[in-house]
C-alpha positions in Angstrom: 110.3 17.5 6.2 107.0 18.3 4.3 104.1 16.0 4.4 101.1 15.5 2.1 97.7 14.0 2.4 96.1 11.9 -0.6 93.1 13.4 -2.0 90.2 11.2 -3.4 91.1 12.3 -7.0 94.7 11.1 -7.0 96.4 14.3 -6.2 98.2 15.2 -2.9 97.8 18.4 -0.6 100.7 19.3 1.5 99.7 19.2 5.2 100.8 22.7 6.0 99.9 25.7 3.8 100.3 29.5 4.7 96.9 31.4 4.8 96.8 34.7 3.2 93.7 36.1 4.7 94.0 39.7 5.9 97.7 39.9 5.2 99.0 43.5 4.8 99.9 45.6 1.7 101.0 43.9 -1.5 104.6 44.6 -1.1 104.4 42.9 2.4 102.4 40.1 1.0 104.9 39.4 -1.8 107.9 39.4 0.6 106.0 37.1 3.1 105.2 34.6 0.5 108.8 34.7 -0.8 110.1 34.0 2.6 107.7 31.2 3.1 108.8 29.5 -0.1 112.5 29.7 1.1 111.4 28.5 4.4 110.0 25.4 2.6 106.3 26.0 2.2 104.7 24.7 -0.9 101.0 25.2 -0.1 99.3 28.6 -0.3 95.8 29.2 0.8 94.3 32.1 -1.3 91.0 33.6 -2.2 89.6 36.2 -4.4 88.0 38.1 -1.4 91.6 38.4 0.2 92.5 41.0 -2.5 96.1 40.0 -2.6 96.4 37.3 -5.3 98.5 39.5 -7.7 101.0 39.9 -5.0 101.0 36.2 -4.2 101.6 35.6 -7.8 104.4 38.1 -8.1 106.2 36.1 -5.2 105.8 32.9 -7.2 106.9 34.1 -10.3 110.1 35.4 -8.6 110.8 32.3 -6.9 110.5 30.4 -10.3 112.9 32.8 -12.0 115.4 32.1 -9.1 115.1 28.5 -9.7 114.0 27.9 -6.2 110.8 26.1 -7.3 109.0 25.0 -10.3 105.2 25.7 -10.7 104.5 21.9 -10.1 106.2 22.0 -6.8 103.4 24.2 -5.4 99.8 23.6 -4.3 97.7 26.7 -4.7 94.1 27.1 -3.4 91.8 29.8 -4.3 88.0 30.1 -3.7 84.9 31.6 -5.5 83.2 34.3 -3.4 79.4 34.6 -2.6 78.6 37.2 -5.1 79.5 34.7 -8.0 77.5 31.6 -7.5 76.0 31.5 -10.9 77.5 28.7 -13.1 79.1 31.0 -15.7 80.5 33.3 -13.0 82.3 30.6 -11.2 84.8 30.1 -14.2 84.9 33.8 -14.9 86.1 34.5 -11.3 88.7 31.8 -11.5 90.0 33.1 -14.8 90.4 36.3 -12.9 92.4 34.8 -10.1 94.6 33.0 -12.6 95.4 36.3 -14.5 96.1 37.9 -11.1 98.5 35.2 -10.1 99.8 34.7 -13.6 99.1 31.0 -13.3 97.6 28.6 -15.9 95.7 26.6 -13.3 95.2 26.3 -9.6 95.6 23.1 -7.7 92.4 23.5 -5.6 89.2 25.7 -6.2 86.7 25.9 -3.4 83.2 27.3 -2.9 84.1 29.7 -0.3 80.6 29.6 1.5 77.3 27.8 0.6 75.5 31.2 1.1 75.1 33.4 -1.9 74.8 37.1 -2.6 73.6 39.2 -5.4 76.2 40.1 -8.0 75.2 43.8 -7.4 75.5 43.4 -3.6 78.4 44.5 -1.6 80.9 41.6 -1.2 79.8 41.5 2.7 76.4 43.1 2.7 76.2 43.9 6.4 72.8 45.3 7.2 71.4 45.0 3.9 68.9 42.4 4.6 67.6 39.5 2.5 67.5 41.8 -0.6 71.2 41.2 -0.7 70.9 37.4 -1.0 71.1 35.4 -4.2 68.6 32.8 -5.0 71.3 30.7 -6.8 71.5 27.2 -5.3 74.9 26.1 -4.4 74.3 23.1 -6.4 74.4 25.3 -9.6 77.7 26.7 -8.3 79.0 23.1 -8.1 78.3 22.6 -11.7 80.5 25.9 -12.3 83.2 24.1 -10.3 82.9 20.9 -12.3 83.2 23.1 -15.5 86.5 24.5 -14.1 87.9 21.1 -13.6 86.7 19.8 -17.0 88.4 22.8 -18.6 91.6 22.1 -16.8 91.6 25.7 -14.9 91.9 23.6 -11.6 93.1 20.2 -10.8 90.8 19.7 -7.7 87.6 21.2 -6.5 86.1 21.4 -3.1 84.0 23.2 -0.4 84.5 25.5 2.6 82.1 26.2 5.5 79.7 23.5 4.3 77.8 21.5 6.9 77.1 17.7 6.8 73.7 18.1 5.2 75.0 20.3 2.4 77.9 18.1 1.7 75.6 15.2 1.3 73.4 17.1 -0.9 76.4 18.0 -3.1 77.3 14.4 -3.2 74.0 13.3 -4.4 74.2 15.5 -7.3 77.9 15.7 -8.1 79.6 14.5 -11.2 82.9 15.1 -9.4 83.2 14.6 -5.9 84.6 17.4 -3.5 88.1 16.5 -2.4 88.2 19.0 0.6 86.0 20.7 3.1 87.9 23.7 4.7 86.4 24.7 8.0 87.3 26.2 11.3 89.2 23.8 13.6 91.0 24.4 16.7 91.3 22.9 20.1 88.6 24.9 21.6 86.4 24.1 18.5 87.1 20.6 17.7 84.5 19.9 14.9 85.1 16.1 15.7 81.8 15.0 14.4 82.1 17.0 11.1 85.8 15.7 10.7 84.5 12.0 11.1 81.7 12.7 8.6 84.0 14.0 6.1 86.6 11.1 6.7 83.7 8.5 6.1 83.1 10.1 2.8 87.0 10.4 1.8 86.9 14.1 2.0 89.9 15.8 3.6 89.2 18.6 6.2 91.5 21.7 5.9 91.6 23.7 9.2 91.6 27.5 9.3 92.0 29.5 12.4 94.0 26.6 13.9 95.2 28.6 16.9 91.7 29.9 17.7 92.9 33.5 16.9 90.4 35.7 14.9 89.8 39.4 14.4 87.9 39.7 17.8 90.6 38.1 19.8 91.2 40.2 23.0 87.8 41.7 23.0 85.1 41.3 25.7 83.8 37.8 26.0 85.9 36.4 23.3 87.2 33.1 24.1 90.8 32.8 25.2 92.9 31.4 22.5 94.4 27.9 22.8 97.9 29.1 22.3 97.7 31.2 25.5 96.8 28.0 27.6 99.6 27.6 30.3 99.2 23.7 30.0 99.7 23.8 26.4 103.0 26.0 26.9 104.1 23.4 29.5 103.6 20.6 26.9 105.6 22.5 24.5 108.5 22.9 26.9 108.7 19.1 27.2 109.3 18.8 23.6 111.3 22.1 23.3 108.4 23.5 21.0 106.0 26.6 21.2 102.4 26.2 21.9 101.5 26.9 18.4 103.8 24.0 17.3 102.0 21.7 19.7 98.5 22.9 18.4 99.5 22.2 14.9 101.1 18.9 15.5 97.9 17.8 17.4 95.8 18.9 14.6 97.9 17.3 11.9 98.0 14.0 14.0 94.2 14.0 13.5 94.6 13.7 9.8 93.9 17.3 9.0 95.4 19.8 6.7 96.1 23.2 8.5 96.5 26.7 7.0 97.9 29.0 9.7 98.8 32.6 8.8 101.4 35.1 10.1 103.4 38.1 9.0 106.2 37.1 11.3 109.2 35.5 9.6 110.1 33.6 12.9 106.6 32.3 13.3 106.3 31.3 9.6 109.6 29.3 10.2 108.3 27.7 13.2 105.0 26.6 12.0 106.5 24.2 9.4 108.9 22.4 11.9 106.3 20.3 13.6 107.1 16.9 12.2 110.0 15.8 14.5 108.1 15.1 17.5 104.9 13.2 18.6 102.6 14.0 21.4 102.3 11.6 24.2 98.9 10.2 24.8 98.3 12.2 28.0 99.0 15.4 26.1 96.5 14.4 23.4 94.0 13.8 26.0 94.5 17.3 27.3 94.2 18.9 24.0 91.0 16.8 23.3 89.7 18.2 26.7 90.2 22.0 25.5 87.0 21.8 23.2 84.3 24.3 24.3 82.4 24.6 20.9 83.8 28.1 20.6 83.4 29.2 16.9 85.0 32.2 15.9 83.8 32.8 12.4 80.0 32.7 12.8 79.0 34.7 9.8 76.2 35.6 12.3 74.9 38.6 10.3 73.6 36.2 7.5 71.9 33.8 9.9 68.6 34.2 8.0 70.1 33.2 4.6 68.4 29.9 3.5 71.8 28.2 3.1 73.3 29.5 6.5 75.5 26.4 7.4 75.8 26.7 11.1 72.2 26.2 12.2 72.7 22.4 12.8 75.2 20.7 15.1 77.7 19.9 12.3 
């Protein structure tokens, strides 16, 4: 039922993970993660900035005590936030995440963004201008990531929201190669060039916002999400699947790892049941045609940051 993709360091990442961004209060998060484990999920995509890692850890501990899982059955990702790009802070924040989740190690540690903020700035310093920006180069941050790997606090290290030029710069200076670049990918923002770029360098792409649904969904001028597309619903009916399952199957068929999120038990159960059908060529052609280069997560407020990643095509 559950598939995994090999990473360039010899480990494997489960193809589908449950995202934890903007999940509700801690009790709900704990119950959601418990349900997901019972449903078969073994990959959880976390981050310090989500402010719910303690609840995730409680759910994991409970399921280990129940003998539903062992720690080694799970693939846990977390990320270092932008205020903590200094080399020594990278490990300090990972240790904090490990304490919150009551874990000895994570399976994957990512640099959340290439842009850095000052340690004294707000976590999202909207309107604070360039005074909020750190002058720490993400190359120094990567050295901190490598320290975490060498010390055994993480099994793998990678990137999130890095563009092609930034990835190549990391590769030129890295002792250990990144295994993942986690980026926004959905049918209306296909990222084909960046995906191919990463594939050529043996870096797996992990797709967030796989349905094209974000915080601004439904507001004026926000692009319609792919899962509301009537044609994709028609495709789903052909396979007795939902539009969401069609989209996830399509993305996974491209060699991607996907991290959808939901608070609905029904949808959580649904998202993992995508390996029992294969899209016909004409359906793939239609999904390919949906691309409109509609990026949801623009971080537009920080466009003047020297390491802002979205100035170039990919």
